[in-house]
C-alpha positions as CSV (number, residue, x, y, z in Angstrom):
1,M,83.5,-11.5,-25.5
2,W,81.3,-11.9,-28.8
3,S,77.9,-13.8,-29.2
4,E,75.2,-14.3,-31.6
5,P,72.2,-11.7,-31.4
6,D,68.9,-12.9,-29.2
7,E,65.6,-12.6,-30.3
8,Y,65.5,-8.4,-29.7
9,A,68.8,-8.0,-31.4
10,E,67.4,-9.9,-34.6
11,A,64.0,-8.4,-34.7
12,V,66.1,-5.1,-34.6
13,L,68.7,-6.3,-37.2
14,D,65.5,-7.1,-39.1
15,T,63.7,-4.1,-38.2
16,V,67.2,-2.2,-39.8
17,E,67.3,-3.6,-43.3
18,R,64.1,-2.9,-44.4
19,I,64.6,0.7,-44.0
20,P,65.1,1.7,-48.3
21,P,68.2,3.5,-48.9
22,G,67.4,7.6,-48.3
23,R,65.5,7.1,-45.7
24,V,66.2,6.9,-41.9
25,L,64.8,6.0,-38.2
26,S,65.3,6.8,-34.9
27,Y,66.4,4.7,-32.3
28,G,63.1,5.2,-30.9
29,D,61.3,4.9,-34.1
30,I,63.1,1.0,-34.4
31,A,61.9,0.2,-30.4
32,E,58.5,1.0,-30.9
33,L,58.7,-1.2,-34.7
34,V,60.1,-3.8,-32.8
35,G,56.9,-3.2,-30.1
36,Q,59.6,-3.2,-27.0
37,G,63.3,-1.5,-25.0
38,G,63.9,1.6,-26.0
39,P,66.8,3.8,-27.9
40,R,69.2,2.8,-25.2
41,Q,68.8,-1.1,-26.3
42,V,69.1,-0.2,-29.9
43,G,72.0,1.7,-29.9
44,R,73.3,-1.6,-27.8
45,V,72.5,-3.3,-30.2
46,M,73.8,-1.8,-33.1
47,S,77.0,-1.5,-31.6
48,L,77.2,-4.6,-31.2
49,Y,76.0,-6.2,-34.2
50,G,74.8,-3.5,-36.4
51,G,78.0,-4.0,-38.7
52,A,76.6,-6.2,-40.8
53,V,73.0,-3.8,-41.8
54,P,72.6,-0.7,-43.1
55,W,73.7,1.0,-39.7
56,W,73.4,5.0,-40.7
57,R,70.0,4.2,-42.1
58,V,69.7,4.6,-38.0
59,I,69.8,8.2,-36.2
60,R,69.7,10.5,-32.9
61,A,65.9,11.8,-33.2
62,D,67.8,15.3,-33.8
63,G,69.1,13.7,-37.2
64,R,72.7,13.6,-36.3
65,P,74.7,10.4,-37.6
66,P,76.2,7.4,-34.6
67,D,79.0,9.3,-33.1
68,G,82.7,8.3,-34.4
69,H,80.7,7.5,-37.6
70,E,80.0,11.3,-39.0
71,V,82.0,10.7,-42.2
72,E,81.2,7.6,-43.8
73,A,77.7,8.0,-43.2
74,H,78.0,11.1,-44.9
75,E,78.9,9.2,-47.9
76,N,76.5,6.8,-47.7
77,Y,73.5,9.7,-47.0
78,R,74.5,11.5,-50.5
79,A,74.7,7.4,-52.3
80,E,71.7,7.7,-51.4
81,G,70.1,11.1,-51.8
82,T,68.7,11.0,-48.0
83,P,67.5,14.5,-47.7
84,L,69.6,16.7,-44.9
85,R,69.1,19.4,-42.7
86,P,70.6,23.5,-44.4
87,D,73.8,22.7,-42.6
88,G,74.2,19.4,-44.3
89,R,75.5,18.0,-41.0
90,R,72.3,16.9,-39.8
91,V,69.6,14.5,-41.6
92,D,66.6,16.8,-42.1
93,M,64.0,13.8,-40.1
94,A,60.7,15.8,-41.8
95,R,61.8,14.2,-44.9
96,A,63.8,11.3,-44.9
97,R,62.0,9.2,-41.9
98,W,60.3,6.0,-42.5
99,T,56.9,5.8,-41.6
100,G,57.4,2.0,-41.8
101,P,56.7,-1.9,-43.4
102,A,53.3,-1.3,-43.6
103,H,54.1,2.2,-46.1
104,A,57.1,0.3,-47.8
105,A,55.3,0.1,-50.8
106,A,55.1,3.8,-51.0
107,D,58.1,4.4,-50.3
108,E,60.2,2.9,-52.9
């Protein structure tokens, strides 16, 4: 049964929408920026409501995209110029991690 996103889910989705093209955040990074919850709670929000936001910019801390969405995620990474690790299967978190809204102007 589908329901409207609650306040926490809206905060997660708003954060995801602010991630610039070519940049990423981990599930844990999002939880830190929102100020509550953890990676699992962010993952739950993304699984329920993430289709309308740039979901491919939210990844595991080791640089892997969401399970089952690897092909589409990598298409978006290539289109946006997201830095990948030499294996080409994971995002290079050191180069692609967004520093957050306080530094948004520097990232653009």
